[in-house]
All heavy atoms as a GROMACS GRO file, in nm:
protein
  596
    1MET      N    1   0.084  -0.117   0.000
    1MET     CA    2   0.000   0.000   0.000
    1MET      C    3   0.089   0.124   0.000
    1MET      O    4   0.186   0.132   0.073
    1MET     CB    5  -0.088  -0.003   0.126
    1MET     CG    6  -0.200   0.098   0.121
    1MET     SD    7  -0.301   0.100   0.269
    1MET     CE    8  -0.398  -0.044   0.246
    2GLY      N    9   0.056   0.220  -0.080
    2GLY     CA   10   0.137   0.341  -0.090
    2GLY      C   11   0.107   0.440   0.020
    2GLY      O   12   0.016   0.423   0.099
    3ARG      N   13   0.185   0.544   0.024
    3ARG     CA   14   0.166   0.648   0.125
    3ARG      C   15   0.042   0.729   0.092
    3ARG      O   16   0.012   0.755  -0.023
    3ARG     CB   17   0.287   0.738   0.131
    3ARG     CG   18   0.410   0.662   0.181
    3ARG     CD   19   0.525   0.755   0.210
    3ARG     NE   20   0.496   0.851   0.313
    3ARG     CZ   21   0.521   0.832   0.443
    3ARG    NH1   22   0.574   0.719   0.482
    3ARG    NH2   23   0.495   0.926   0.531
    4MET      N   24  -0.030   0.769   0.197
    4MET     CA   25  -0.150   0.850   0.178
    4MET      C   26  -0.111   0.997   0.173
    4MET      O   27  -0.013   1.039   0.232
    4MET     CB   28  -0.247   0.828   0.294
    4MET     CG   29  -0.310   0.691   0.293
    4MET     SD   30  -0.430   0.671   0.425
    4MET     CE   31  -0.555   0.787   0.378
    5SER      N   32  -0.191   1.074   0.104
    5SER     CA   33  -0.166   1.217   0.097
    5SER      C   34  -0.208   1.282   0.229
    5SER      O   35  -0.287   1.225   0.304
    5SER     CB   36  -0.246   1.278  -0.018
    5SER     OG   37  -0.384   1.274   0.012
    6PRO      N   38  -0.155   1.400   0.258
    6PRO     CA   39  -0.193   1.467   0.383
    6PRO      C   40  -0.344   1.493   0.392
    6PRO      O   41  -0.401   1.486   0.500
    6PRO     CB   42  -0.115   1.598   0.377
    6PRO     CG   43   0.002   1.568   0.291
    6PRO     CD   44  -0.047   1.469   0.189
    7GLY      N   45  -0.406   1.520   0.279
    7GLY     CA   46  -0.550   1.542   0.281
    7GLY      C   47  -0.628   1.418   0.322
    7GLY      O   48  -0.723   1.424   0.400
    8ALA      N   49  -0.586   1.302   0.272
    8ALA     CA   50  -0.653   1.177   0.308
    8ALA      C   51  -0.632   1.145   0.456
    8ALA      O   52  -0.722   1.094   0.523
    8ALA     CB   53  -0.601   1.064   0.221
    9ILE      N   54  -0.514   1.176   0.508
    9ILE     CA   55  -0.488   1.154   0.650
    9ILE      C   56  -0.576   1.244   0.735
    9ILE      O   57  -0.635   1.200   0.835
    9ILE     CB   58  -0.338   1.176   0.682
    9ILE    CG1   59  -0.255   1.066   0.614
    9ILE    CG2   60  -0.313   1.178   0.831
    9ILE    CD1   61  -0.107   1.088   0.623
   10LEU      N   62  -0.590   1.370   0.697
   10LEU     CA   63  -0.677   1.462   0.772
   10LEU      C   64  -0.823   1.418   0.766
   10LEU      O   65  -0.896   1.429   0.866
   10LEU     CB   66  -0.662   1.604   0.718
   10LEU     CG   67  -0.531   1.674   0.753
   10LEU    CD1   68  -0.522   1.808   0.681
   10LEU    CD2   69  -0.518   1.692   0.902
   11ILE      N   70  -0.868   1.367   0.653
   11ILE     CA   71  -1.006   1.317   0.643
   11ILE      C   72  -1.025   1.197   0.734
   11ILE      O   73  -1.127   1.186   0.804
   11ILE     CB   74  -1.039   1.283   0.496
   11ILE    CG1   75  -1.051   1.412   0.415
   11ILE    CG2   76  -1.169   1.202   0.488
   11ILE    CD1   77  -1.063   1.390   0.267
   12THR      N   78  -0.927   1.107   0.738
   12THR     CA   79  -0.935   0.990   0.825
   12THR      C   80  -0.942   1.031   0.972
   12THR      O   81  -1.024   0.980   1.048
   12THR     CB   82  -0.814   0.897   0.803
   12THR    OG1   83  -0.809   0.862   0.664
   12THR    CG2   84  -0.824   0.773   0.887
   13ILE      N   85  -0.857   1.126   1.011
   13ILE     CA   86  -0.859   1.175   1.149
   13ILE      C   87  -0.993   1.241   1.179
   13ILE      O   88  -1.049   1.223   1.288
   13ILE     CB   89  -0.741   1.271   1.174
   13ILE    CG1   90  -0.609   1.194   1.169
   13ILE    CG2   91  -0.756   1.344   1.306
   13ILE    CD1   92  -0.486   1.282   1.169
   14GLY      N   93  -1.047   1.315   1.084
   14GLY     CA   94  -1.178   1.379   1.103
   14GLY      C   95  -1.288   1.277   1.123
   14GLY      O   96  -1.376   1.296   1.209
   15ILE      N   97  -1.287   1.170   1.047
   15ILE     CA   98  -1.389   1.065   1.062
   15ILE      C   99  -1.378   1.001   1.199
   15ILE      O  100  -1.480   0.975   1.265
   15ILE     CB  101  -1.375   0.961   0.949
   15ILE    CG1  102  -1.417   1.023   0.815
   15ILE    CG2  103  -1.457   0.836   0.979
   15ILE    CD1  104  -1.385   0.938   0.695
   16ILE      N  105  -1.256   0.977   1.246
   16ILE     CA  106  -1.236   0.919   1.378
   16ILE      C  107  -1.288   1.014   1.486
   16ILE      O  108  -1.355   0.971   1.581
   16ILE     CB  109  -1.087   0.886   1.401
   16ILE    CG1  110  -1.046   0.770   1.309
   16ILE    CG2  111  -1.058   0.852   1.546
   16ILE    CD1  112  -0.896   0.746   1.304
   17LEU      N  113  -1.263   1.144   1.472
   17LEU     CA  114  -1.312   1.241   1.570
   17LEU      C  115  -1.464   1.250   1.569
   17LEU      O  116  -1.526   1.264   1.675
   17LEU     CB  117  -1.249   1.378   1.543
   17LEU     CG  118  -1.101   1.391   1.579
   17LEU    CD1  119  -1.049   1.527   1.536
   17LEU    CD2  120  -1.080   1.370   1.727
   18VAL      N  121  -1.525   1.242   1.452
   18VAL     CA  122  -1.672   1.243   1.445
   18VAL      C  123  -1.729   1.120   1.515
   18VAL      O  124  -1.825   1.128   1.592
   18VAL     CB  125  -1.719   1.251   1.298
   18VAL    CG1  126  -1.868   1.221   1.286
   18VAL    CG2  127  -1.689   1.388   1.240
   19PHE      N  128  -1.666   1.004   1.492
   19PHE     CA  129  -1.710   0.881   1.558
   19PHE      C  130  -1.698   0.893   1.710
   19PHE      O  131  -1.789   0.855   1.784
   19PHE     CB  132  -1.627   0.763   1.506
   19PHE     CG  133  -1.668   0.630   1.563
   19PHE    CD1  134  -1.790   0.573   1.528
   19PHE    CD2  135  -1.586   0.564   1.652
   19PHE    CE1  136  -1.828   0.452   1.582
   19PHE    CE2  137  -1.622   0.442   1.706
   19PHE     CZ  138  -1.745   0.386   1.670
   20ALA      N  139  -1.586   0.949   1.759
   20ALA     CA  140  -1.567   0.968   1.902
   20ALA      C  141  -1.671   1.067   1.956
   20ALA      O  142  -1.723   1.048   2.067
   20ALA     CB  143  -1.426   1.016   1.931
   21GLY      N  144  -1.703   1.170   1.880
   21GLY     CA  145  -1.805   1.266   1.923
   21GLY      C  146  -1.943   1.204   1.934
   21GLY      O  147  -2.019   1.235   2.026
   22VAL      N  148  -1.976   1.116   1.840
   22VAL     CA  149  -2.105   1.047   1.847
   22VAL      C  150  -2.110   0.958   1.971
   22VAL      O  151  -2.210   0.955   2.043
   22VAL     CB  152  -2.131   0.966   1.718
   22VAL    CG1  153  -2.249   0.873   1.734
   22VAL    CG2  154  -2.151   1.059   1.600
   23LEU      N  155  -2.002   0.885   1.997
   23LEU     CA  156  -1.997   0.801   2.117
   23LEU      C  157  -2.011   0.886   2.243
   23LEU      O  158  -2.078   0.847   2.339
   23LEU     CB  159  -1.866   0.722   2.122
   23LEU     CG  160  -1.851   0.608   2.024
   23LEU    CD1  161  -1.713   0.545   2.036
   23LEU    CD2  162  -1.958   0.503   2.044
   24TRP      N  163  -1.951   1.003   2.243
   24TRP     CA  164  -1.960   1.093   2.358
   24TRP      C  165  -2.104   1.139   2.378
   24TRP      O  166  -2.154   1.143   2.491
   24TRP     CB  167  -1.869   1.213   2.334
   24TRP     CG  168  -1.851   1.300   2.455
   24TRP    CD1  169  -1.940   1.390   2.505
   24TRP    CD2  170  -1.739   1.303   2.541
   24TRP    NE1  171  -1.888   1.450   2.615
   24TRP    CE2  172  -1.765   1.398   2.640
   24TRP    CE3  173  -1.618   1.237   2.542
   24TRP    CZ2  174  -1.675   1.429   2.740
   24TRP    CZ3  175  -1.528   1.267   2.642
   24TRP    CH2  176  -1.557   1.361   2.738
   25GLN      N  177  -2.172   1.174   2.269
   25GLN     CA  178  -2.308   1.225   2.280
   25GLN      C  179  -2.408   1.120   2.324
   25GLN      O  180  -2.504   1.151   2.394
   25GLN     CB  181  -2.353   1.284   2.145
   25GLN     CG  182  -2.286   1.415   2.112
   25GLN     CD  183  -2.318   1.523   2.211
   25GLN    OE1  184  -2.431   1.540   2.254
   25GLN    NE2  185  -2.216   1.598   2.250
   26VAL      N  186  -2.389   0.995   2.284
   26VAL     CA  187  -2.484   0.890   2.324
   26VAL      C  188  -2.454   0.837   2.463
   26VAL      O  189  -2.526   0.751   2.513
   26VAL     CB  190  -2.489   0.774   2.222
   26VAL    CG1  191  -2.538   0.822   2.088
   26VAL    CG2  192  -2.356   0.703   2.210
   27GLY      N  193  -2.348   0.887   2.527
   27GLY     CA  194  -2.321   0.851   2.665
   27GLY      C  195  -2.235   0.729   2.685
   27GLY      O  196  -2.231   0.673   2.794
   28PHE      N  197  -2.163   0.687   2.584
   28PHE     CA  198  -2.079   0.568   2.596
   28PHE      C  199  -1.968   0.589   2.699
   28PHE      O  200  -1.936   0.499   2.776
   28PHE     CB  201  -2.016   0.533   2.461
   28PHE     CG  202  -1.918   0.419   2.466
   28PHE    CD1  203  -1.963   0.288   2.478
   28PHE    CD2  204  -1.781   0.442   2.462
   28PHE    CE1  205  -1.873   0.183   2.483
   28PHE    CE2  206  -1.691   0.337   2.468
   28PHE     CZ  207  -1.738   0.207   2.479
   29PHE      N  208  -1.912   0.709   2.706
   29PHE     CA  209  -1.797   0.734   2.791
   29PHE      C  210  -1.834   0.749   2.938
   29PHE      O  211  -1.745   0.748   3.024
   29PHE     CB  212  -1.719   0.856   2.743
   29PHE     CG  213  -1.651   0.833   2.611
   29PHE    CD1  214  -1.690   0.903   2.499
   29PHE    CD2  215  -1.549   0.740   2.600
   29PHE    CE1  216  -1.627   0.882   2.378
   29PHE    CE2  217  -1.486   0.717   2.479
   29PHE     CZ  218  -1.525   0.788   2.368
   30LYS      N  219  -1.962   0.761   2.972
   30LYS     CA  220  -1.996   0.772   3.114
   30LYS      C  221  -1.982   0.637   3.184
   30LYS      O  222  -1.975   0.631   3.306
   30LYS     CB  223  -2.136   0.828   3.134
   30LYS     CG  224  -2.249   0.736   3.098
   30LYS     CD  225  -2.383   0.803   3.124
   30LYS     CE  226  -2.497   0.716   3.078
   30LYS     NZ  227  -2.625   0.781   3.096
   31TYR      N  228  -1.974   0.528   3.109
   31TYR     CA  229  -1.953   0.397   3.167
   31TYR      C  230  -1.806   0.360   3.179
   31TYR      O  231  -1.772   0.258   3.237
   31TYR     CB  232  -2.026   0.290   3.085
   31TYR     CG  233  -2.175   0.313   3.079
   31TYR    CD1  234  -2.236   0.351   2.961
   31TYR    CD2  235  -2.252   0.300   3.192
   31TYR    CE1  236  -2.372   0.374   2.955
   31TYR    CE2  237  -2.389   0.322   3.188
   31TYR     CZ  238  -2.448   0.360   3.069
   31TYR     OH  239  -2.582   0.383   3.066
   32VAL      N  240  -1.718   0.443   3.125
   32VAL     CA  241  -1.575   0.421   3.134
   32VAL      C  242  -1.522   0.517   3.241
   32VAL      O  243  -1.522   0.638   3.221
   32VAL     CB  244  -1.505   0.449   2.998
   32VAL    CG1  245  -1.357   0.425   3.006
   32VAL    CG2  246  -1.568   0.364   2.889
   33PRO      N  247  -1.477   0.465   3.356
   33PRO     CA  248  -1.441   0.553   3.468
   33PRO      C  249  -1.301   0.613   3.457
   33PRO      O  250  -1.220   0.602   3.549
   33PRO     CB  251  -1.452   0.459   3.588
   33PRO     CG  252  -1.411   0.327   3.534
   33PRO     CD  253  -1.467   0.324   3.392
   34LEU      N  254  -1.269   0.676   3.345
   34LEU     CA  255  -1.137   0.736   3.331
   34LEU      C  256  -1.122   0.847   3.436
   34LEU      O  257  -1.209   0.929   3.454
   34LEU     CB  258  -1.117   0.793   3.191
   34LEU     CG  259  -1.109   0.690   3.080
   34LEU    CD1  260  -1.094   0.761   2.946
   34LEU    CD2  261  -0.994   0.595   3.101
   35GLY      N  262  -1.010   0.845   3.504
   35GLY     CA  263  -0.985   0.940   3.610
   35GLY      C  264  -1.026   0.890   3.746
   35GLY      O  265  -0.997   0.952   3.847
   36ARG      N  266  -1.094   0.776   3.750
   36ARG     CA  267  -1.137   0.717   3.877
   36ARG      C  268  -1.101   0.570   3.884
   36ARG      O  269  -1.169   0.492   3.949
   36ARG     CB  270  -1.289   0.735   3.893
   36ARG     CG  271  -1.330   0.881   3.907
   36ARG     CD  272  -1.480   0.897   3.908
   36ARG     NE  273  -1.524   0.895   3.768
   36ARG     CZ  274  -1.623   0.822   3.722
   36ARG    NH1  275  -1.692   0.747   3.802
   36ARG    NH2  276  -1.657   0.826   3.596
   37LEU      N  277  -0.994   0.530   3.817
   37LEU     CA  278  -0.953   0.391   3.815
   37LEU      C  279  -0.876   0.356   3.942
   37LEU      O  280  -0.817   0.444   4.006
   37LEU     CB  281  -0.864   0.365   3.693
   37LEU     CG  282  -0.932   0.378   3.558
   37LEU    CD1  283  -0.829   0.365   3.447
   37LEU    CD2  284  -1.039   0.273   3.541
   38PRO      N  285  -0.875   0.228   3.980
   38PRO     CA  286  -0.791   0.187   4.092
   38PRO      C  287  -0.645   0.215   4.060
   38PRO      O  288  -0.598   0.187   3.951
   38PRO     CB  289  -0.815   0.037   4.103
   38PRO     CG  290  -0.943   0.013   4.032
   38PRO     CD  291  -0.954   0.118   3.926
   39GLY      N  292  -0.574   0.273   4.153
   39GLY     CA  293  -0.434   0.309   4.130
   39GLY      C  294  -0.414   0.456   4.105
   39GLY      O  295  -0.301   0.505   4.111
   40ASP      N  296  -0.521   0.529   4.075
   40ASP     CA  297  -0.511   0.674   4.062
   40ASP      C  298  -0.485   0.732   4.201
   40ASP      O  299  -0.549   0.693   4.299
   40ASP     CB  300  -0.638   0.733   4.003
   40ASP     CG  301  -0.655   0.701   3.856
   40ASP    OD1  302  -0.557   0.659   3.793
   40ASP    OD2  303  -0.766   0.717   3.803
   41ILE      N  304  -0.392   0.823   4.211
   41ILE     CA  305  -0.350   0.877   4.340
   41ILE      C  306  -0.435   0.999   4.374
   41ILE      O  307  -0.443   1.094   4.296
   41ILE     CB  308  -0.201   0.914   4.337
   41ILE    CG1  309  -0.117   0.790   4.307
   41ILE    CG2  310  -0.159   0.981   4.467
   41ILE    CD1  311   0.028   0.821   4.279
   42HIS      N  312  -0.496   0.998   4.492
   42HIS     CA  313  -0.573   1.112   4.541
   42HIS      C  314  -0.545   1.127   4.690
   42HIS      O  315  -0.582   1.042   4.770
   42HIS     CB  316  -0.722   1.092   4.517
   42HIS     CG  317  -0.802   1.215   4.537
   42HIS    ND1  318  -0.937   1.221   4.517
   42HIS    CD2  319  -0.767   1.340   4.574
   42HIS    CE1  320  -0.980   1.343   4.542
   42HIS    NE2  321  -0.878   1.417   4.577
   43ILE      N  322  -0.478   1.235   4.724
   43ILE     CA  323  -0.441   1.261   4.863
   43ILE      C  324  -0.513   1.388   4.906
   43ILE      O  325  -0.498   1.493   4.845
   43ILE     CB  326  -0.289   1.278   4.878
   43ILE    CG1  327  -0.217   1.152   4.829
   43ILE    CG2  328  -0.252   1.311   5.022
   43ILE    CD1  329  -0.068   1.168   4.819
   44LYS      N  330  -0.593   1.376   5.012
   44LYS     CA  331  -0.664   1.492   5.066
   44LYS      C  332  -0.596   1.536   5.195
   44LYS      O  333  -0.578   1.457   5.286
   44LYS     CB  334  -0.810   1.458   5.095
   44LYS     CG  335  -0.893   1.435   4.973
   44LYS     CD  336  -1.036   1.409   5.010
   44LYS     CE  337  -1.118   1.381   4.885
   44LYS     NZ  338  -1.258   1.353   4.916
   45GLY      N  339  -0.559   1.661   5.201
   45GLY     CA  340  -0.500   1.718   5.322
   45GLY      C  341  -0.603   1.806   5.392
   45GLY      O  342  -0.721   1.812   5.354
   46LYS      N  343  -0.558   1.875   5.494
   46LYS     CA  344  -0.648   1.962   5.570
   46LYS      C  345  -0.696   2.079   5.485
   46LYS      O  346  -0.814   2.112   5.483
   46LYS     CB  347  -0.576   2.012   5.695
   46LYS     CG  348  -0.661   2.088   5.790
   46LYS     CD  349  -0.583   2.123   5.915
   46LYS     CE  350  -0.670   2.201   6.010
   46LYS     NZ  351  -0.597   2.237   6.131
   47ASN      N  352  -0.602   2.142   5.416
   47ASN     CA  353  -0.636   2.261   5.336
   47ASN      C  354  -0.607   2.244   5.188
   47ASN      O  355  -0.616   2.341   5.113
   47ASN     CB  356  -0.559   2.382   5.388
   47ASN     CG  357  -0.602   2.421   5.528
   47ASN    OD1  358  -0.718   2.412   5.560
   47ASN    ND2  359  -0.505   2.460   5.609
   48SER      N  360  -0.568   2.125   5.148
   48SER     CA  361  -0.532   2.105   5.008
   48SER      C  362  -0.559   1.961   4.968
   48SER      O  363  -0.586   1.876   5.051
   48SER     CB  364  -0.386   2.141   4.985
   48SER     OG  365  -0.305   2.054   5.060
   49SER      N  366  -0.550   1.939   4.840
   49SER     CA  367  -0.562   1.803   4.789
   49SER      C  368  -0.471   1.788   4.668
   49SER      O  369  -0.438   1.886   4.600
   49SER     CB  370  -0.706   1.770   4.753
   49SER     OG  371  -0.750   1.848   4.646
   50PHE      N  372  -0.429   1.665   4.644
   50PHE     CA  373  -0.342   1.633   4.532
   50PHE      C  374  -0.404   1.515   4.459
   50PHE      O  375  -0.443   1.416   4.522
   50PHE     CB  376  -0.202   1.597   4.580
   50PHE     CG  377  -0.112   1.549   4.472
   50PHE    CD1  378  -0.056   1.637   4.381
   50PHE    CD2  379  -0.083   1.414   4.457
   50PHE    CE1  380   0.027   1.593   4.279
   50PHE    CE2  381  -0.001   1.368   4.356
   50PHE     CZ  382   0.055   1.458   4.268
   51TYR      N  383  -0.414   1.526   4.328
   51TYR     CA  384  -0.472   1.419   4.249
   51TYR      C  385  -0.386   1.396   4.127
   51TYR      O  386  -0.354   1.488   4.053
   51TYR     CB  387  -0.615   1.457   4.206
   51TYR     CG  388  -0.680   1.350   4.124
   51TYR    CD1  389  -0.720   1.230   4.181
   51TYR    CD2  390  -0.702   1.368   3.988
   51TYR    CE1  391  -0.779   1.131   4.106
   51TYR    CE2  392  -0.760   1.271   3.912
   51TYR     CZ  393  -0.799   1.152   3.971
   51TYR     OH  394  -0.856   1.054   3.896
   52PHE      N  395  -0.345   1.270   4.108
   52PHE     CA  396  -0.269   1.233   3.989
   52PHE      C  397  -0.323   1.100   3.937
   52PHE      O  398  -0.306   0.996   4.001
   52PHE     CB  399  -0.120   1.220   4.019
   52PHE     CG  400  -0.038   1.195   3.896
   52PHE    CD1  401  -0.026   1.291   3.798
   52PHE    CD2  402   0.025   1.074   3.878
   52PHE    CE1  403   0.048   1.268   3.683
   52PHE    CE2  404   0.099   1.049   3.764
   52PHE     CZ  405   0.111   1.147   3.667
   53PRO      N  406  -0.388   1.100   3.821
   53PRO     CA  407  -0.447   0.978   3.766
   53PRO      C  408  -0.344   0.891   3.693
   53PRO      O  409  -0.346   0.878   3.571
   53PRO     CB  410  -0.554   1.031   3.671
   53PRO     CG  411  -0.499   1.163   3.626
   53PRO     CD  412  -0.424   1.219   3.743
   54ILE      N  413  -0.254   0.831   3.769
   54ILE     CA  414  -0.144   0.755   3.709
   54ILE      C  415  -0.194   0.635   3.629
   54ILE      O  416  -0.147   0.610   3.518
   54ILE     CB  417  -0.041   0.711   3.818
   54ILE    CG1  418   0.081   0.646   3.754
   54ILE    CG2  419  -0.101   0.618   3.919
   54ILE    CD1  420   0.184   0.743   3.712
   55THR      N  421  -0.290   0.561   3.682
   55THR     CA  422  -0.341   0.443   3.611
   55THR      C  423  -0.412   0.485   3.482
   55THR      O  424  -0.396   0.420   3.378
   55THR     CB  425  -0.437   0.364   3.702
   55THR    OG1  426  -0.370   0.336   3.824
   55THR    CG2  427  -0.479   0.235   3.638
   56THR      N  428  -0.488   0.592   3.490
   56THR     CA  429  -0.557   0.643   3.371
   56THR      C  430  -0.455   0.686   3.265
   56THR      O  431  -0.473   0.658   3.146
   56THR     CB  432  -0.649   0.760   3.408
   56THR    OG1  433  -0.745   0.714   3.504
   56THR    CG2  434  -0.722   0.813   3.287
   57CYS      N  435  -0.347   0.752   3.307
   57CYS     CA  436  -0.244   0.795   3.213
   57CYS      C  437  -0.178   0.676   3.144
   57CYS      O  438  -0.154   0.678   3.023
   57CYS     CB  439  -0.138   0.879   3.285
   57CYS     SG  440  -0.196   1.040   3.338
   58ILE      N  441  -0.148   0.572   3.223
   58ILE     CA  442  -0.084   0.453   3.166
   58ILE      C  443  -0.178   0.385   3.067
   58ILE      O  444  -0.138   0.346   2.957
   58ILE     CB  445  -0.040   0.357   3.278
   58ILE    CG1  446   0.074   0.419   3.357
   58ILE    CG2  447   0.001   0.222   3.221
   58ILE    CD1  448   0.110   0.345   3.483
   59LEU      N  449  -0.306   0.371   3.105
   59LEU     CA  450  -0.404   0.307   3.017
   59LEU      C  451  -0.421   0.385   2.887
   59LEU      O  452  -0.419   0.326   2.778
   59LEU     CB  453  -0.538   0.294   3.089
   59LEU     CG  454  -0.651   0.232   3.009
   59LEU    CD1  455  -0.621   0.086   2.980
   59LEU    CD2  456  -0.782   0.244   3.084
   60LEU      N  457  -0.435   0.516   2.895
   60LEU     CA  458  -0.450   0.596   2.774
   60LEU      C  459  -0.324   0.592   2.688
   60LEU      O  460  -0.332   0.589   2.564
   60LEU     CB  461  -0.484   0.740   2.810
   60LEU     CG  462  -0.624   0.762   2.866
   60LEU    CD1  463  -0.643   0.907   2.907
   60LEU    CD2  464  -0.730   0.721   2.766
   61SER      N  465  -0.208   0.588   2.751
   61SER     CA  466  -0.083   0.577   2.676
   61SER      C  467  -0.076   0.446   2.598
   61SER      O  468  -0.036   0.445   2.481
   61SER     CB  469   0.036   0.587   2.771
   61SER     OG  470   0.156   0.567   2.703
   62LEU      N  471  -0.116   0.338   2.662
   62LEU     CA  472  -0.117   0.208   2.592
   62LEU      C  473  -0.216   0.208   2.476
   62LEU      O  474  -0.186   0.157   2.367
   62LEU     CB  475  -0.151   0.096   2.690
   62LEU     CG  476  -0.045   0.063   2.794
   62LEU    CD1  477  -0.100  -0.035   2.897
   62LEU    CD2  478   0.078   0.008   2.728
   63ILE      N  479  -0.334   0.265   2.497
   63ILE     CA  480  -0.435   0.269   2.391
   63ILE      C  481  -0.386   0.353   2.274
   63ILE      O  482  -0.393   0.310   2.158
   63ILE     CB  483  -0.568   0.324   2.446
   63ILE    CG1  484  -0.631   0.221   2.541
   63ILE    CG2  485  -0.665   0.358   2.333
   63ILE    CD1  486  -0.749   0.273   2.618
   64PHE      N  487  -0.334   0.474   2.302
   64PHE     CA  488  -0.288   0.560   2.194
   64PHE      C  489  -0.166   0.503   2.123
   64PHE      O  490  -0.152   0.517   2.002
   64PHE     CB  491  -0.260   0.702   2.245
   64PHE     CG  492  -0.383   0.779   2.277
   64PHE    CD1  493  -0.393   0.849   2.396
   64PHE    CD2  494  -0.492   0.780   2.193
   64PHE    CE1  495  -0.507   0.920   2.428
   64PHE    CE2  496  -0.607   0.851   2.223
   64PHE     CZ  497  -0.614   0.920   2.340
   65SER      N  498  -0.078   0.436   2.196
   65SER     CA  499   0.039   0.372   2.132
   65SER      C  500  -0.006   0.262   2.037
   65SER      O  501   0.046   0.249   1.926
   65SER     CB  502   0.132   0.314   2.237
   65SER     OG  503   0.190   0.414   2.314
   66GLY      N  504  -0.103   0.183   2.080
   66GLY     CA  505  -0.156   0.078   1.993
   66GLY      C  506  -0.223   0.135   1.870
   66GLY      O  507  -0.205   0.084   1.758
   67LEU      N  508  -0.301   0.242   1.888
   67LEU     CA  509  -0.366   0.306   1.773
   67LEU      C  510  -0.264   0.364   1.676
   67LEU      O  511  -0.281   0.352   1.554
   67LEU     CB  512  -0.462   0.414   1.820
   67LEU     CG  513  -0.590   0.366   1.887
   67LEU    CD1  514  -0.669   0.483   1.943
   67LEU    CD2  515  -0.675   0.285   1.792
   68LEU      N  516  -0.159   0.425   1.728
   68LEU     CA  517  -0.056   0.480   1.641
   68LEU      C  518   0.019   0.371   1.566
   68LEU      O  519   0.054   0.388   1.450
   68LEU     CB  520   0.041   0.567   1.720
   68LEU     CG  521  -0.013   0.702   1.763
   68LEU    CD1  522   0.086   0.773   1.854
   68LEU    CD2  523  -0.045   0.789   1.643
   69LYS      N  524   0.042   0.257   1.631
   69LYS     CA  525   0.106   0.145   1.561
   69LYS      C  526   0.018   0.094   1.448
   69LYS      O  527   0.066   0.065   1.339
   69LYS     CB  528   0.139   0.032   1.659
   69LYS     CG  529   0.261   0.058   1.740
   69LYS     CD  530   0.300  -0.063   1.821
   69LYS     CE  531   0.426  -0.034   1.899
   69LYS     NZ  532   0.477  -0.152   1.967
   70LEU      N  533  -0.113   0.081   1.475
   70LEU     CA  534  -0.205   0.039   1.369
   70LEU      C  535  -0.210   0.141   1.256
   70LEU      O  536  -0.208   0.105   1.139
   70LEU     CB  537  -0.346   0.020   1.426
   70LEU     CG  538  -0.371  -0.108   1.504
   70LEU    CD1  539  -0.510  -0.104   1.566
   70LEU    CD2  540  -0.357  -0.229   1.414
   71PHE      N  541  -0.218   0.268   1.294
   71PHE     CA  542  -0.222   0.375   1.195
   71PHE      C  543  -0.096   0.372   1.109
   71PHE      O  544  -0.102   0.383   0.987
   71PHE     CB  545  -0.236   0.510   1.266
   71PHE     CG  546  -0.264   0.625   1.175
   71PHE    CD1  547  -0.389   0.643   1.122
   71PHE    CD2  548  -0.163   0.716   1.144
   71PHE    CE1  549  -0.414   0.750   1.037
   71PHE    CE2  550  -0.188   0.821   1.060
   71PHE     CZ  551  -0.313   0.839   1.007
   72ASN      N  552   0.020   0.353   1.172
   72ASN     CA  553   0.147   0.348   1.099
   72ASN      C  554   0.154   0.225   1.010
   72ASN      O  555   0.206   0.231   0.898
   72ASN     CB  556   0.264   0.351   1.198
   72ASN     CG  557   0.396   0.375   1.128
   72ASN    OD1  558   0.400   0.434   1.023
   72ASN    ND2  559   0.503   0.328   1.190
   73LYS      N  560   0.101   0.113   1.058
   73LYS     CA  561   0.106  -0.011   0.980
   73LYS      C  562   0.021   0.000   0.853
   73LYS      O  563   0.062  -0.043   0.746
   73LYS     CB  564   0.055  -0.127   1.066
   73LYS     CG  565   0.056  -0.260   0.996
   73LYS     CD  566   0.005  -0.369   1.088
   73LYS     CE  567   0.001  -0.502   1.015
   73LYS     NZ  568  -0.052  -0.608   1.098
   74PHE      N  569  -0.097   0.058   0.864
   74PHE     CA  570  -0.188   0.065   0.751
   74PHE      C  571  -0.158   0.179   0.654
   74PHE      O  572  -0.191   0.171   0.537
   74PHE     CB  573  -0.333   0.076   0.798
   74PHE     CG  574  -0.386  -0.052   0.856
   74PHE    CD1  575  -0.428  -0.057   0.988
   74PHE    CD2  576  -0.392  -0.167   0.780
   74PHE    CE1  577  -0.477  -0.175   1.041
   74PHE    CE2  578  -0.440  -0.285   0.833
   74PHE     CZ  579  -0.482  -0.289   0.964
   75PHE      N  580  -0.096   0.288   0.703
   75PHE     CA  581  -0.080   0.405   0.619
   75PHE      C  582   0.064   0.437   0.583
   75PHE      O  583   0.092   0.545   0.537
   75PHE     CB  584  -0.145   0.526   0.685
   75PHE     CG  585  -0.293   0.510   0.701
   75PHE    CD1  586  -0.350   0.507   0.828
   75PHE    CD2  587  -0.376   0.496   0.592
   75PHE    CE1  588  -0.486   0.492   0.844
   75PHE    CE2  589  -0.512   0.479   0.607
   75PHE     CZ  590  -0.567   0.477   0.732
   76SER      N  591   0.155   0.343   0.605
   76SER     CA  592   0.292   0.372   0.563
   76SER      C  593   0.340   0.271   0.462
   76SER      O  594   0.279   0.175   0.430
   76SER     CB  595   0.386   0.374   0.682
   76SER     OG  596   0.393   0.248   0.743
   0.00000   0.00000   0.00000
């Protein structure tokens, strides 16, 4: 398969974003507890709080890395 033109890549990304937007509107993402996964760090102090979603970051990194590998495999 040959290389895609920049226009075709932008159209593909646009279609993916539209699909994600539709999923967002129908409420699919409310069942995915991103930011509230086990392992996310949340420390509450007397006058302050600290929150770092480490597990969510790792999960999203793995998902995006896999998507980029697929994207690279099919479009390069």
